[in-house]
C-alpha positions as CSV (number, residue, x, y, z in Angstrom):
1,X,23.9,7.4,-25.6
2,X,21.9,4.3,-24.6
3,X,18.2,4.4,-25.2
4,X,17.5,2.5,-22.0
5,X,15.6,4.3,-19.3
6,X,17.1,5.0,-15.9
7,X,15.2,3.4,-13.1
8,X,13.7,6.3,-11.0
9,X,14.7,6.5,-7.4
10,X,12.5,7.2,-4.3
11,X,13.7,10.8,-4.0
12,X,15.2,13.6,-6.1
13,X,17.4,16.5,-5.3
14,X,16.2,20.1,-5.6
15,X,17.4,23.6,-4.7
16,X,15.3,25.6,-2.3
17,X,15.3,29.2,-0.8
18,X,14.8,28.8,2.9
19,X,13.3,31.9,4.7
20,X,13.7,31.8,8.4
21,X,13.7,34.2,11.3
22,X,17.5,34.4,11.4
23,X,17.8,35.0,7.6
24,X,17.6,33.5,4.2
25,X,19.7,30.8,2.6
26,X,19.9,28.7,-0.5
27,X,20.4,25.0,0.1
28,X,19.8,21.5,-1.3
29,X,16.7,19.6,-0.3
30,X,15.1,16.3,-1.3
31,X,11.7,15.6,-2.6
32,X,9.8,12.3,-2.5
33,X,9.5,11.0,-6.1
34,X,5.9,10.8,-7.4
35,X,5.4,9.0,-10.7
36,X,2.6,6.9,-12.3
37,X,2.6,3.2,-12.2
38,X,0.4,1.3,-14.6
39,X,-0.6,-2.2,-13.6
40,X,-1.5,-4.7,-16.3
41,X,-3.1,-8.1,-15.8
42,X,-2.7,-11.2,-18.0
43,X,-3.7,-14.8,-17.7
44,X,-3.8,-17.9,-20.0
45,X,-5.9,-17.1,-23.0
46,X,-6.0,-13.3,-22.3
47,X,-3.5,-10.7,-23.4
48,X,-2.3,-8.1,-20.8
49,X,-4.7,-5.3,-20.1
50,X,-4.5,-2.2,-18.0
51,X,-6.4,-2.6,-14.7
52,X,-5.1,0.3,-12.6
53,X,-2.9,3.4,-12.7
54,X,-1.7,5.0,-9.5
55,X,0.7,7.7,-8.5
56,X,3.4,6.2,-6.4
57,X,6.9,6.5,-5.1
58,X,9.1,4.2,-7.3
59,X,10.5,1.2,-5.5
60,X,9.0,-2.2,-4.6
61,X,6.8,-1.9,-7.7
62,X,6.3,-5.6,-8.0
63,X,5.1,-5.7,-4.4
64,X,2.7,-2.9,-5.0
65,X,1.2,-4.7,-7.9
66,X,0.9,-8.0,-6.1
67,X,-0.6,-6.5,-3.0
68,X,-3.1,-4.4,-5.0
69,X,-4.4,-7.5,-6.8
70,X,-4.9,-9.4,-3.6
71,X,-6.5,-6.4,-1.8
72,X,-8.9,-6.0,-4.8
73,X,-9.8,-9.7,-4.7
74,X,-8.6,-10.4,-8.2
75,X,-6.1,-13.1,-7.1
76,X,-4.9,-15.1,-4.2
77,X,-1.2,-15.3,-3.3
78,X,-0.7,-18.7,-5.1
79,X,-2.5,-17.4,-8.1
80,X,0.3,-15.1,-9.2
81,X,2.6,-16.7,-11.8
82,X,5.0,-13.9,-12.7
83,X,5.4,-10.1,-12.1
84,X,7.6,-8.1,-14.5
85,X,8.2,-4.7,-15.9
86,X,6.5,-4.5,-19.3
87,X,8.6,-4.9,-22.4
88,X,6.1,-3.6,-24.8
89,X,8.1,-2.1,-27.7
90,X,5.6,0.8,-28.1
91,X,6.5,2.2,-24.6
92,X,8.7,5.3,-24.5
93,X,12.0,4.8,-22.6
94,X,10.8,6.8,-19.7
95,X,7.8,4.5,-19.3
96,X,10.0,1.4,-19.1
97,X,9.9,1.2,-15.3
98,X,6.4,2.6,-14.9
99,X,4.4,-0.3,-16.3
100,X,4.2,-3.7,-14.5
101,X,2.5,-6.8,-15.9
102,X,1.2,-9.4,-13.5
103,X,0.5,-12.8,-15.1
104,X,-1.9,-15.0,-13.3
105,X,-1.9,-18.8,-13.3
106,X,-5.6,-18.8,-14.2
107,X,-8.5,-16.4,-14.7
108,X,-8.9,-13.6,-12.1
109,X,-11.3,-14.3,-9.2
110,X,-13.4,-11.3,-10.0
111,X,-14.6,-9.6,-13.2
112,X,-11.9,-7.1,-14.3
113,X,-14.6,-5.1,-16.1
114,X,-16.7,-2.4,-14.4
115,X,-14.4,-0.8,-11.8
116,X,-11.2,-2.5,-13.2
117,X,-11.6,-1.3,-16.7
118,X,-9.1,0.2,-19.1
119,X,-9.9,3.7,-17.8
120,X,-9.2,2.9,-14.1
121,X,-6.9,5.3,-12.5
122,X,-6.2,6.8,-9.1
123,X,-4.2,9.4,-7.3
124,X,-1.6,9.0,-4.6
125,X,-4.4,9.9,-2.1
126,X,-7.0,7.5,-3.3
127,X,-7.2,3.8,-2.9
128,X,-10.5,1.9,-3.3
129,X,-12.6,4.9,-4.2
130,X,-15.7,3.6,-6.1
131,X,-16.4,0.5,-4.0
132,X,-20.1,0.0,-4.3
133,X,-20.8,-1.1,-0.7
134,X,-19.4,-2.5,2.5
135,X,-21.1,-5.8,1.5
136,X,-19.0,-5.8,-1.7
137,X,-15.8,-5.4,0.3
138,X,-16.8,-8.1,2.8
139,X,-17.6,-10.5,-0.1
140,X,-14.1,-10.3,-1.5
141,X,-11.7,-13.3,-1.2
142,X,-9.2,-12.9,1.6
143,X,-5.5,-12.6,0.7
144,X,-4.8,-15.0,3.6
145,X,-6.6,-16.8,6.4
146,X,-8.3,-14.5,8.9
147,X,-6.0,-13.8,11.9
148,X,-7.1,-15.9,14.9
149,X,-4.2,-15.3,17.2
150,X,-3.6,-12.8,20.0
151,X,-3.7,-9.0,19.4
152,X,-1.1,-6.6,20.7
153,X,-1.7,-5.4,24.3
154,X,-2.5,-1.7,24.8
155,X,1.1,-0.8,25.8
156,X,2.4,-2.5,22.6
157,X,-0.2,-0.6,20.5
158,X,0.9,2.7,22.0
159,X,4.5,1.9,21.1
160,X,3.9,1.1,17.4
161,X,4.1,4.6,15.9
162,X,7.6,5.0,17.4
163,X,8.6,1.6,16.2
164,X,7.3,2.4,12.7
165,X,9.2,5.7,12.7
166,X,12.5,3.9,13.2
167,X,12.1,2.4,9.8
168,X,10.9,5.6,7.9
169,X,14.2,6.5,6.3
170,X,12.6,8.1,3.2
171,X,10.4,10.2,5.4
172,X,13.4,11.3,7.3
173,X,15.0,12.6,4.1
174,X,11.9,14.1,2.5
175,X,9.1,14.5,5.0
176,X,6.8,13.6,2.1
177,X,5.8,10.0,2.4
178,X,3.5,7.7,4.4
179,X,4.5,4.4,5.9
180,X,2.8,1.1,6.7
181,X,4.2,-1.8,8.7
182,X,3.2,-5.3,9.6
183,X,3.9,-6.4,13.2
184,X,3.3,-9.4,15.4
185,X,1.4,-9.4,18.7
186,X,4.6,-8.6,20.6
187,X,5.3,-5.5,18.4
188,X,8.1,-7.0,16.4
189,X,8.3,-5.2,13.0
190,X,8.1,-7.7,10.2
191,X,8.1,-5.4,7.2
192,X,7.8,-1.7,6.6
193,X,7.2,0.1,3.3
194,X,7.0,3.9,2.5
195,X,5.2,5.6,-0.4
196,X,3.7,9.0,-1.3
197,X,0.3,7.2,-1.2
198,X,-0.8,5.6,2.1
199,X,-2.7,2.9,0.2
200,X,0.3,2.1,-1.9
201,X,2.4,1.6,1.2
202,X,-0.1,-0.9,2.5
203,X,-0.2,-2.7,-0.9
204,X,3.6,-2.9,-0.8
205,X,3.5,-4.4,2.7
206,X,1.1,-7.2,1.6
207,X,2.9,-7.7,-1.7
208,X,6.3,-8.0,0.1
209,X,4.9,-10.9,2.2
210,X,3.3,-12.6,-0.7
211,X,6.3,-12.4,-3.0
212,X,8.5,-13.7,-0.2
213,X,6.2,-16.7,0.2
214,X,4.9,-15.6,3.5
215,X,1.4,-14.9,4.7
216,X,0.2,-11.3,4.9
217,X,-2.1,-12.3,7.7
218,X,-0.7,-11.1,11.1
219,X,-1.7,-9.5,14.3
220,X,-1.4,-5.9,13.3
221,X,-1.0,-3.4,10.5
222,X,0.2,0.0,11.6
223,X,-0.1,3.1,9.4
224,X,1.4,6.6,9.8
225,X,-1.7,8.6,8.9
226,X,-5.4,8.4,9.3
227,X,-7.5,5.3,9.0
228,X,-9.8,5.8,6.0
229,X,-12.1,3.3,4.5
230,X,-9.6,2.3,1.9
231,X,-7.0,1.3,4.5
232,X,-9.5,-0.7,6.5
233,X,-10.6,-2.4,3.3
234,X,-7.1,-3.5,2.6
235,X,-6.5,-4.7,6.2
236,X,-9.7,-6.7,6.0
237,X,-8.7,-8.2,2.7
238,X,-5.3,-9.2,4.0
239,X,-6.9,-10.8,7.0
240,X,-4.9,-8.9,9.7
241,X,-6.3,-8.8,13.2
242,X,-6.0,-5.1,14.0
243,X,-5.3,-1.8,12.4
244,X,-3.4,0.9,14.3
245,X,-3.4,4.5,12.9
246,X,-1.6,7.6,14.1
247,X,-4.5,9.7,12.9
248,X,-8.3,9.5,13.1
249,X,-10.6,7.0,11.5
250,X,-13.6,7.9,9.4
251,X,-17.2,6.8,10.1
252,X,-17.2,4.4,7.2
253,X,-13.9,3.0,8.3
254,X,-15.3,2.2,11.7
255,X,-18.4,0.7,10.3
256,X,-16.4,-1.6,8.0
257,X,-14.0,-2.6,10.8
258,X,-16.9,-3.4,13.1
259,X,-18.7,-5.5,10.5
260,X,-15.5,-7.4,9.6
261,X,-14.3,-8.0,13.2
262,X,-11.2,-5.9,12.8
263,X,-9.8,-4.2,15.9
264,X,-9.4,-0.5,15.0
265,X,-7.2,2.0,16.9
266,X,-6.8,5.7,16.1
267,X,-5.0,8.7,17.6
268,X,-2.2,6.4,18.6
269,X,0.9,7.7,20.4
270,X,3.2,6.9,23.2
271,X,0.8,8.2,25.9
272,X,-2.6,7.0,24.5
273,X,-4.6,5.3,21.9
274,X,-8.4,5.1,21.1
275,X,-10.0,1.8,20.3
276,X,-13.1,2.1,18.1
277,X,-14.1,-1.5,17.7
């Protein structure tokens, strides 16, 4: 047998015992895959070091790493030289596709100590936990230029959750992942990514644009869940003009959006949306 690892997929099969009003049955189901991803950072004169570990749905791992670095203010889009799975000989075969190394063209824009130290880790529910203040977030370098174009009209905003849902194939199979999408002012969907972690999905969206040589700055970012502080932070870092959420925002999310000049919508559906700032 080969010692090479098999790349994990976004979902796995399982057998379940379904208990319903009309009886019981055994059937096959699918679960969203959740595995750790370790992000390592290197630059000229510095060996690769771990800066973050997150629980994610495998797939688009390079995009996740690139987007995370930009959202954290560690690099700009043109500062990323290479992204690759780690080939460290000390890794176990099952770790082969769970460690990504990003090599920068120069030193990172921010100190990778403190929050970004070797012990940094996060769950699939936690993005930028540990940010010291809103001022710290607002002081980060932008992933792209701040959006200065038109924002979606209210009728377009209300249509965005349904437009996003059309691209949520993994959610349709598992019911266990979040989604994020970047759209223009007319509501045209530019890129959608799914992940067990809502913040990972946003990282993947930004990373997809960056690695394709396109700007992550656009009229609107739409997310399938609530609008917590960490998602607003990432939208601000990417320079988007508005954030549209299906669920509710938090108080700190609204405060950050207002301070950053980000239009923030919550409770968005086909019949209504609520604008907070």
